[in-house]
C-alpha positions in Angstrom: 56.5 -73.2 22.3 58.2 -73.1 18.8 58.9 -76.4 17.1 62.6 -75.5 17.0 64.7 -74.0 19.8 65.5 -70.3 19.0 69.0 -69.1 18.5 68.9 -66.7 21.5 66.6 -65.2 24.1 66.4 -61.8 22.5 62.8 -60.6 22.9 61.9 -64.0 24.4 60.7 -62.9 27.9 58.0 -60.4 28.7 59.1 -57.1 30.1 59.2 -57.3 33.9 56.7 -54.4 34.2 54.1 -56.8 32.8 54.9 -59.5 35.3 52.0 -58.9 37.8 49.0 -60.5 39.4 49.0 -64.3 39.7 52.1 -65.9 38.3 51.8 -69.6 39.3 52.6 -72.1 42.0 55.4 -72.9 44.4 56.2 -76.6 43.6 58.1 -78.8 46.1 60.5 -81.3 44.4 62.1 -83.4 47.1 59.8 -86.3 45.9 61.8 -86.3 42.6 58.6 -86.4 40.6 58.6 -88.5 37.4 58.5 -86.8 34.1 55.0 -88.0 33.6 53.9 -86.4 36.9 55.7 -83.2 36.0 54.0 -83.1 32.6 50.5 -83.8 34.2 50.8 -81.2 36.9 52.5 -78.5 34.9 49.8 -78.9 32.3 47.2 -78.4 35.1 49.0 -75.3 36.3 49.1 -73.8 32.8 45.7 -74.9 31.5 43.4 -74.8 34.5 44.9 -71.9 36.4 46.6 -69.8 33.7 49.9 -70.1 35.5 52.9 -68.7 33.8 55.6 -70.0 36.1 56.5 -72.7 38.5 58.6 -71.7 41.5 60.7 -74.7 42.7 61.0 -75.5 46.4 63.3 -78.0 48.0 65.7 -80.2 46.1 65.7 -83.6 44.3 69.0 -85.2 45.2 68.1 -88.7 44.4 67.8 -88.7 40.6 70.2 -87.6 38.0 68.7 -85.5 35.2 65.8 -84.3 37.2 66.1 -80.7 36.1 66.2 -81.9 32.5 62.8 -83.3 33.1 61.6 -80.0 34.7 62.9 -78.2 31.6 61.1 -80.7 29.3 57.8 -80.4 31.2 58.0 -76.6 31.3 58.8 -76.3 27.6 56.0 -78.7 26.6 53.5 -76.8 28.7 54.6 -73.2 28.0 55.7 -72.5 31.5 58.7 -70.6 32.9 60.6 -71.9 36.0 62.1 -70.1 39.0 64.9 -72.6 39.6 66.4 -73.0 43.1 69.8 -73.7 44.7 68.5 -75.2 47.9 70.5 -74.7 51.1 68.3 -77.1 53.2 68.2 -77.2 56.9 71.1 -79.5 57.9 73.9 -76.8 57.7 75.9 -78.9 55.2 77.7 -77.7 52.0 75.5 -79.8 49.8 74.0 -76.7 48.3 77.3 -76.2 46.4 76.9 -79.6 44.7 73.3 -78.7 43.8 74.5 -75.3 42.4 77.2 -76.9 40.3 74.8 -79.6 38.9 72.1 -77.0 38.1 74.6 -74.8 36.3 75.9 -77.7 34.3 72.3 -78.5 33.2 71.6 -74.9 32.4 74.5 -74.9 30.0 74.1 -78.4 28.5 70.3 -78.4 27.9 69.5 -76.2 24.9 66.0 -75.4 26.1 67.1 -74.4 29.6 67.6 -70.7 29.1 64.2 -70.5 27.4 62.3 -71.8 30.4 64.5 -70.8 33.3 63.3 -67.3 34.2 65.6 -66.9 37.2 67.8 -68.9 39.5 67.2 -68.4 43.2 69.4 -69.0 46.2 67.2 -70.2 49.0 65.2 -70.8 50.8 65.5 -68.0 53.4 69.3 -68.3 53.9 69.5 -65.0 55.7 66.7 -65.7 58.1 68.0 -69.2 58.8 71.6 -67.9 59.3 73.2 -70.5 57.0 75.3 -67.9 55.2 76.4 -64.4 55.9 75.1 -61.5 53.8 78.6 -60.8 52.4 79.1 -64.4 51.4 75.6 -64.6 49.9 76.2 -61.5 47.8 79.5 -62.9 46.6 77.6 -66.1 45.6 75.1 -64.1 43.7 77.8 -62.2 41.8 79.6 -65.4 41.0 76.4 -67.1 39.7 75.7 -64.1 37.5 79.1 -64.4 36.0 78.8 -68.2 35.6 75.5 -67.8 33.7 76.2 -64.6 31.9 76.7 -66.5 28.6 73.1 -67.8 28.8 71.6 -64.6 30.3 69.8 -66.1 33.3 69.3 -63.6 36.1 69.9 -64.4 39.8 68.0 -63.7 43.0 67.5 -64.8 46.6 64.4 -66.4 48.0 64.0 -64.7 51.3 61.8 -63.2 54.0 61.6 -59.4 54.5 62.5 -60.2 58.1 65.6 -62.0 56.9 66.8 -58.8 55.3 65.8 -56.7 58.4 67.7 -58.8 61.0 71.0 -59.3 59.2 73.5 -56.5 59.0 74.9 -56.3 55.5 71.7 -57.4 53.8 71.9 -54.3 51.6 74.9 -56.0 49.9 72.5 -58.8 48.8 69.8 -56.5 47.7 72.4 -54.6 45.6 73.5 -57.9 44.0 70.3 -59.6 43.0 68.4 -59.0 39.7 64.9 -59.3 41.1 63.3 -59.6 44.6 61.6 -62.9 45.5 60.0 -62.2 48.8 58.3 -64.8 51.1 55.2 -62.8 51.9 53.3 -65.7 53.4 53.2 -65.0 57.2 54.2 -68.6 57.8 55.6 -68.0 61.3 52.9 -65.5 62.5 50.6 -67.1 65.0 48.1 -64.2 64.5 47.7 -65.0 60.8 44.9 -67.5 61.3 43.0 -66.5 58.1 43.3 -64.4 55.0 41.8 -61.3 56.5 44.0 -61.7 59.6 47.2 -62.2 57.5 46.8 -59.3 55.0 48.1 -56.5 57.3 51.3 -58.5 57.8 51.7 -58.8 54.0 51.2 -55.1 53.7 53.8 -54.4 56.4 56.5 -56.5 54.7 55.7 -55.0 51.3 55.9 -51.6 52.8 59.4 -52.3 54.0 60.6 -52.7 50.4 58.5 -49.8 49.0 59.7 -47.4 51.7 63.3 -48.3 50.9 62.6 -47.9 47.1 63.8 -51.4 46.3 60.6 -52.1 44.4 61.1 -49.1 42.2 64.1 -50.6 40.5 63.5 -54.4 40.5 60.6 -56.7 39.6 59.2 -58.7 42.4 57.8 -62.2 42.9 55.8 -62.9 46.0 54.6 -66.2 47.4 51.3 -66.2 49.3 48.0 -67.9 49.6 45.7 -64.9 50.4 44.1 -65.0 47.0 41.2 -62.8 47.7 43.5 -60.1 49.1 45.8 -60.2 46.0 42.9 -59.9 43.6 41.4 -57.0 45.6 44.7 -55.2 45.4 45.3 -56.0 41.8 44.4 -52.5 40.6 47.2 -51.0 42.6 49.8 -53.3 40.9 49.3 -52.5 37.2 52.7 -51.8 35.6 54.5 -52.3 38.9 56.1 -55.6 38.1 54.7 -57.2 41.3 53.2 -60.7 41.0 52.5 -63.5 43.4 52.7 -67.3 43.6 50.3 -69.7 45.5 52.2 -71.6 48.2 52.0 -74.5 47.6 50.6 -76.8 44.8 49.4 -79.7 47.0 49.4 -80.8 50.6 51.8 -83.6 50.1 54.4 -81.0 49.2 53.9 -78.9 52.3 51.0 -80.1 54.7 48.1 -77.7 55.0 49.3 -75.1 52.5 48.3 -76.7 49.2 45.7 -75.5 46.9 45.0 -79.2 46.4 44.8 -81.9 49.0 47.4 -84.6 48.9 45.1 -86.7 46.7 44.8 -83.7 44.2 41.3 -82.6 45.2 40.8 -78.9 45.2 40.1 -77.4 48.6 38.1 -74.5 47.3 37.4 -72.7 44.0 40.7 -71.1 42.9 40.7 -68.8 39.9 43.0 -65.9 40.7 43.3 -62.9 38.3 46.3 -63.0 35.9 45.7 -59.4 34.7 43.9 -56.3 35.9 
């Protein structure tokens, strides 16, 4: 990163068409990690895996200034962040407080717009039925207006199935700036291994391709089928389709980490970042 914060973001971000292959990790934050831990693990993502982004998951409600620490760690380690307005699973309106606090930080921290690539509403609000498609679309438009002065785009973190089962989901797809799809077949009992999961990933991706949504918006996926993504890399050149590993370590979501809870790698992991 430059020694001084630039005046604006003109020419700062890569063109979306170049955002393909492995992008980085989903990173769960309900533990309210310390700045030193964020620095250490963001450095690991950047230096050992060539990650470009961290996709936040969950919410830190217990410590003021947490997202400022995320910004600092991301800036210091040359990472971008997919920030998150977390709905949670309790049906409360606490997501509105999280939204307002995040927006305040995005405006007050001078480095925020240089590391925050996108703000997501999530996770899976349509699938979970926590908000109607029309209300969610309205929130997206409102957020775009609120952040228009710092030029941070807005999206929704959602399953393909979430769009398929909710009438009016087209309103949301029309509102968002990019598509962040949950491609990991988390709920599929048949997805017992990478080779058994890949056809489900293809099916969900086909849903967006057939409806031509991927032709007009860049896409971020989350998945763990590394070998499948790398084998398919040649089909993604210039398409603006990238993927995230879900998740960084097992203490963030048991069983799905690239690392164990004690930060030991489960297997060699060196995904392609270009084709």
